[in-house]
C-alpha positions as a printed Julia matrix, in Angstrom:
390×3 Matrix{Float64}:
 134.38  -23.68  -20.14
 132.48  -23.1   -22.9
 132.01  -24.78  -26.42
 130.84  -23.16  -29.26
 127.94  -25.29  -30.7
 126.9   -26.35  -27.54
 123.65  -24.45  -26.37
 122.43  -25.12  -22.57
 118.52  -25.29  -22.93
 116.54  -25.96  -19.51
 113.14  -26.06  -20.17
 111.05  -27.39  -17.3
 107.1   -27.06  -16.97
 107.28  -28.54  -14.14
 109.78  -25.83  -12.57
 107.35  -23.17  -14.17
 104.16  -24.15  -13.14
 104.15  -27.01  -10.8
 100.69  -26.47  -10.09
  99.47  -25.98  -14.32
  96.03  -27.74  -14.93
  96.21  -28.01  -18.64
  93.18  -30.4   -18.93
  90.67  -28.19  -19.82
  87.8   -31.24  -20.22
  84.95  -31.09  -18.14
  82.72  -34.27  -17.5
  80.04  -32.34  -19.66
  82.11  -31.76  -22.07
  83.03  -35.43  -22.62
  79.58  -35.14  -24.4
  80.76  -32.41  -26.71
  82.18  -33.93  -30.06
  83.49  -30.23  -30.76
  84.99  -29.45  -27.77
  86.68  -33.01  -27.75
  88.13  -32.47  -31.31
  89.56  -28.66  -29.68
  90.9   -30.79  -27.05
  92.78  -33.55  -29.43
  94.09  -31.1   -31.64
  96.02  -28.98  -28.96
  96.94  -32.05  -27.72
  98.53  -33.26  -31.23
 100.15  -29.68  -31.26
 101.88  -29.98  -28.41
 103.17  -33.42  -29.12
 104.58  -32.1   -32.49
 106.41  -29.61  -30.67
 107.51  -31.53  -27.95
 108.84  -34.31  -30.45
 110.57  -31.69  -32.48
 112.39  -30.09  -29.27
 113.68  -34.03  -28.74
 114.98  -34.18  -32.08
 117.14  -30.78  -31.8
 117.99  -31.81  -28.19
 119.1   -35.8   -29.49
 121.3   -33.85  -32.13
 122.73  -31.79  -28.89
 123.63  -34.97  -27.15
 125.4   -36.74  -30.09
 127.31  -33.41  -30.65
 128.64  -33.17  -26.63
 129.1   -37.32  -27.36
 131.79  -36.34  -29.49
 133.68  -33.89  -27.93
 133.71  -36.36  -25.13
 134.97  -38.92  -27.63
 137.72  -36.6   -28.99
 138.59  -36.37  -25.25
 138.61  -39.83  -24.84
 141.09  -40.05  -28.17
 143.33  -37.25  -26.46
 143.32  -39.2   -23.21
 144.82  -42.42  -24.97
 146.84  -41.05  -27.03
 150.96  -41.66  -26.73
 152.72  -39.14  -24.76
 154.77  -38.18  -27.39
 152.1   -36.9   -29.8
 149.81  -35.32  -26.32
 153.38  -33.55  -25.93
 153.45  -32.58  -29.36
 149.53  -31.25  -29.37
 150.36  -29.67  -26.44
 153.48  -27.52  -27.38
 151.35  -26.23  -30.22
 148.41  -25.34  -27.73
 151.38  -23.79  -25.38
 151.83  -21.27  -28.02
 147.97  -20.4   -28.17
 147.81  -20.0   -24.66
 150.52  -17.59  -24.56
 149.22  -15.36  -27.58
 146.03  -15.62  -25.95
 147.36  -14.23  -22.57
 149.12  -11.34  -24.2
 146.23  -10.81  -25.97
 143.55  -10.81  -22.9
 146.49   -8.46  -21.55
 146.08   -6.02  -23.95
 142.53   -5.5   -24.1
 141.88   -5.5   -20.23
 143.42   -2.35  -20.33
 139.88   -1.46  -20.25
 138.2    -4.29  -19.46
 134.45   -4.4   -19.26
 133.97   -7.92  -19.77
 134.98  -11.31  -18.38
 137.12  -13.39  -20.66
 134.4   -16.18  -20.35
 131.66  -13.48  -21.71
 133.66  -11.68  -24.06
 135.02  -15.36  -25.71
 131.0   -16.12  -25.42
 129.92  -13.07  -27.57
 132.59  -13.53  -29.86
 131.87  -17.02  -30.49
 128.35  -15.59  -30.88
 129.13  -12.52  -32.94
 126.85  -13.53  -35.85
 123.69  -14.08  -33.63
 123.78  -11.69  -30.68
 122.17   -8.75  -32.46
 118.93  -10.91  -33.68
 119.32  -12.82  -29.69
 118.99   -8.99  -28.36
 115.88   -7.83  -30.3
 114.13  -11.44  -29.83
 114.64  -11.53  -26.14
 112.91   -7.68  -25.94
 110.32   -9.26  -28.06
 110.16  -12.39  -25.7
 110.58   -9.92  -22.4
 107.53   -7.89  -23.76
 105.3   -10.44  -24.51
 106.08  -12.06  -21.23
 104.89   -9.33  -19.44
 101.77   -8.97  -21.22
 100.81  -12.55  -20.67
 101.15  -12.48  -17.08
  99.1    -9.56  -16.65
  96.69  -10.96  -18.78
  96.83  -14.33  -15.89
  97.02  -11.99  -12.9
  93.77  -10.24  -14.98
  91.98  -13.46  -15.78
  92.72  -15.04  -12.06
  91.14  -12.08  -10.48
  87.99  -11.96  -12.71
  87.81  -16.15  -11.87
  87.64  -15.38   -8.16
  85.62  -12.41   -8.93
  82.79  -14.68  -10.22
  83.29  -17.32   -7.45
  82.38  -14.99   -5.0
  79.41  -13.67   -7.23
  78.43  -17.48   -7.41
  78.14  -17.37   -3.55
  76.45  -14.01   -2.81
  74.1   -15.21   -5.1
  73.58  -18.68   -3.69
  73.74  -17.58   -0.06
  71.02  -14.71   -1.28
  68.82  -17.06   -3.06
  68.55  -19.23    0.27
  67.62  -15.54    2.39
  64.71  -15.52   -0.59
  63.52  -18.48   -0.28
  62.64  -18.22    3.62
  61.7   -14.74    3.05
  59.19  -16.12    0.75
  57.96  -18.69    2.95
  57.93  -15.77    5.69
  55.36  -13.8     3.29
  53.22  -16.96    2.82
  53.07  -17.86    6.66
  52.05  -13.9     7.36
  49.52  -13.98    4.77
  47.97  -16.95    5.9
  47.77  -16.02    9.55
  46.61  -12.27    8.49
  43.34  -14.16    6.74
  42.94  -16.14    9.63
  42.98  -13.47   11.84
  40.89  -11.14    9.27
  38.17  -14.39    8.91
  37.86  -14.6    12.48
  37.34  -10.84   13.27
  34.5   -10.89   10.37
  33.09  -13.87   11.95
  32.89  -12.45   15.7
  32.3    -8.81   14.69
  30.51   -9.4    11.67
  32.22   -5.86    9.82
  32.53   -5.79    6.1
  36.22   -6.36    5.75
  35.79   -6.8     1.96
  38.71   -3.69    1.28
  40.72   -5.37    3.99
  40.46   -8.54    2.22
  41.52   -6.77   -1.35
  44.06   -5.21    0.14
  45.39   -8.26    1.99
  45.53  -10.3    -1.2
  47.0    -7.26   -3.26
  50.09   -7.19   -0.78
  50.7   -10.84   -0.44
  50.42  -11.16   -3.67
  53.17   -8.41   -4.39
  55.7    -9.37   -1.86
  55.24  -12.94   -3.17
  55.46  -12.04   -6.65
  58.53   -9.83   -6.58
  60.36  -12.08   -3.78
  59.46  -15.24   -6.0
  60.89  -13.16   -9.18
  63.96  -12.3    -7.87
  64.64  -15.85   -6.5
  64.77  -16.89  -10.63
  66.72  -13.95  -11.31
  68.89  -14.57   -8.93
  68.82  -17.94   -9.86
  69.63  -16.85  -13.81
  72.45  -14.85  -12.44
  73.89  -17.98  -10.78
  74.15  -20.31  -14.02
  75.54  -16.6   -15.84
  78.61  -16.52  -13.08
  79.14  -20.53  -13.57
  79.76  -20.03  -16.9
  81.83  -16.95  -17.08
  83.79  -18.21  -14.34
  84.61  -21.91  -16.3
  85.47  -19.51  -18.98
  88.02  -18.29  -17.14
  89.3   -21.25  -15.57
  89.76  -22.39  -19.63
  91.2   -18.88  -20.49
  93.43  -18.98  -17.7
  94.85  -22.59  -18.24
  95.6   -21.49  -22.08
  97.32  -18.36  -20.83
  99.53  -20.56  -18.41
 100.79  -22.95  -21.42
 101.53  -19.35  -23.5
 103.45  -18.39  -20.32
 105.29  -21.14  -19.29
 106.66  -21.14  -23.4
 107.57  -17.88  -23.58
 109.23  -18.04  -19.9
 111.5   -20.94  -20.85
 112.6   -19.57  -24.15
 113.53  -16.14  -21.91
 114.91  -17.98  -19.44
 116.75  -20.27  -22.15
 118.16  -16.8   -23.97
 119.2   -15.63  -20.71
 121.28  -18.73  -19.36
 122.67  -19.02  -23.18
 124.0   -15.77  -22.66
 124.76  -15.8   -18.92
 122.69  -12.37  -18.17
 119.65  -11.8   -16.27
 117.62   -9.24  -19.1
 117.81   -8.29  -22.33
 119.12   -4.86  -21.24
 122.12   -6.61  -19.58
 122.93   -8.43  -22.95
 122.99   -5.25  -25.13
 124.77   -3.46  -22.57
 127.61   -6.5   -22.7
 127.28   -6.33  -26.64
 128.39   -2.18  -26.36
 131.1    -3.53  -24.34
 132.21   -6.33  -26.08
 131.73   -3.9   -29.57
 134.05   -1.45  -27.96
 136.56   -4.19  -27.22
 136.51   -5.62  -30.67
 137.85   -2.3   -31.63
 141.08   -2.62  -29.69
 140.94   -6.54  -30.39
 141.16   -5.69  -34.07
 144.3    -3.41  -33.78
 146.07   -5.93  -32.05
 145.24   -8.5   -34.14
 146.64   -7.03  -37.06
 150.13   -7.1   -35.39
 149.48  -10.64  -34.43
 150.49  -13.03  -36.95
 151.62  -15.58  -34.99
 148.34  -16.22  -32.96
 146.74  -16.77  -36.62
 149.97  -19.1   -37.38
 149.49  -21.04  -34.34
 145.87  -21.02  -34.36
 146.24  -22.58  -37.46
 148.56  -25.41  -37.14
 146.95  -26.67  -33.92
 143.52  -26.74  -35.94
 145.37  -29.0   -39.04
 147.18  -30.93  -35.99
 143.85  -32.22  -34.68
 142.4   -32.72  -37.74
 144.86  -35.34  -38.77
 143.48  -37.26  -35.42
 140.08  -37.27  -37.16
 138.58  -35.27  -34.07
 135.12  -33.89  -34.6
 135.67  -29.91  -34.42
 139.26  -29.13  -34.21
 138.02  -25.42  -34.78
 136.58  -25.49  -30.81
 139.8   -26.39  -29.36
 141.29  -23.26  -30.6
 138.9   -21.08  -27.48
 139.98  -24.37  -25.36
 144.1   -24.66  -26.28
 144.0   -24.33  -22.22
 142.42  -27.36  -21.57
 145.09  -29.2   -23.88
 148.17  -27.63  -21.47
 146.86  -27.89  -18.28
 144.72  -31.46  -17.2
 142.77  -29.53  -14.43
 141.36  -27.42  -16.93
 140.67  -31.12  -19.42
 139.1   -32.42  -16.43
 136.72  -29.62  -15.5
 136.2   -29.95  -19.57
 134.89  -33.42  -19.45
 132.64  -32.83  -15.87
 131.35  -30.12  -17.67
 130.06  -32.39  -21.11
 129.05  -35.11  -18.88
 126.78  -33.34  -16.51
 125.48  -31.72  -19.92
 124.75  -34.76  -21.79
 123.21  -36.41  -18.4
 120.37  -33.41  -17.94
 120.17  -33.64  -22.02
 119.13  -37.56  -21.43
 117.08  -36.44  -18.54
 115.38  -33.89  -20.47
 114.89  -36.18  -23.47
 113.57  -38.9   -21.72
 111.11  -35.97  -19.59
 110.12  -34.58  -23.14
 109.41  -38.52  -24.68
 107.22  -38.98  -21.43
 104.91  -36.43  -22.32
 104.63  -37.0   -25.68
 103.7   -40.93  -25.01
 100.79  -39.35  -21.94
  99.67  -36.7   -24.57
  99.8   -39.65  -26.9
  97.83  -41.79  -24.72
  95.84  -39.59  -24.08
  94.79  -38.52  -28.15
  93.87  -42.69  -28.66
  91.54  -42.58  -25.81
  89.61  -39.77  -27.65
  89.9   -41.24  -30.79
  86.43  -42.91  -30.87
  84.92  -39.54  -30.11
  86.11  -36.99  -32.58
  83.99  -38.03  -35.28
  84.82  -37.48  -38.94
  88.38  -35.9   -37.7
  89.7   -39.72  -36.65
  91.49  -40.13  -40.21
  93.24  -36.83  -39.84
  93.8   -37.38  -36.3
  95.29  -40.87  -37.28
  97.86  -39.34  -40.05
  99.24  -36.61  -37.3
  99.76  -39.32  -34.9
 101.76  -41.4   -38.01
 103.66  -38.09  -38.41
 104.45  -38.07  -34.92
 105.58  -40.89  -34.76
 108.36  -40.26  -38.04
 109.62  -37.79  -36.15
 110.36  -39.68  -33.15
 112.23  -42.48  -35.77
 113.82  -39.33  -37.21
 115.01  -37.98  -34.22
 115.88  -41.24  -32.81
């Protein structure tokens, strides 16, 4: 089942990264106007992208509704008029069956895949290149994510190790002090009891205690500085990781959408099917040159449907079987209804996302300083886009 202008688009951040936390403002960041401004700008950019996507989805929703309107119009036609359409459509179906039989002599594509590539013939070469580029970019981002995940874990482990070591060094410092005091007390008692000159002993004790305590204290301070570096580095890795995750979700959605649209799993498979299609087209062209009847009945069917002011009469040339077989028409109708429901759900989800991000941006308006006029202007632009999409 296929409608030439019907694009299947299923993009869901939740399915790709249910645990994605895009918020990168910590409690301390709320005191930094620069970070708040950057955060608000990112939210606004996402709102604009989602609103534009909603505009496309609503246009597609209206198109699917129009197709359903055509089906309802056919269902309400008098039997005589439907029979007239069915007679012409039957000729189209029979001629298409004859053409398919000819092409299937060395068939490498299913009928549905051939029909899909035929309807998208002008777009497929660019789609293959775009899908290849997107797959490469997706793989690159995935490697970046793994690297940042490792880096974040390494800094966490580094901080834990330094913290534990710092505790041990503090305990060691207390031990040094205790030993020095004990040694001093012992040496004092010995000196009082024996009246031995222990000048060099005192000097050695003071020097050893000073060196041990100084080195231990220096190491404690050095570990503290390294802990701060580890914490900053971990936070930086988290921020970068969240941004990379958002990019990955976007590009993964683009790849999945292209694969879903052309019913393939990769650019390699699409390219192979395109080569099969080109081979089939050569045979098709030979047959088409001798198949004037098919062209005649296609044109006649389109003209007949246009008399009833169908939204898109041309699309029924590829769906002529539905005009002959009631079961096929039911399947087409159910497919359109299901697609419209998915579009409605996607529109509602996107609009909810826009409202949530808008509320978040508005809450931060008082903290964006001199950017407030620009932010308010962008919010007005988003409102206009929403109204245009409605």
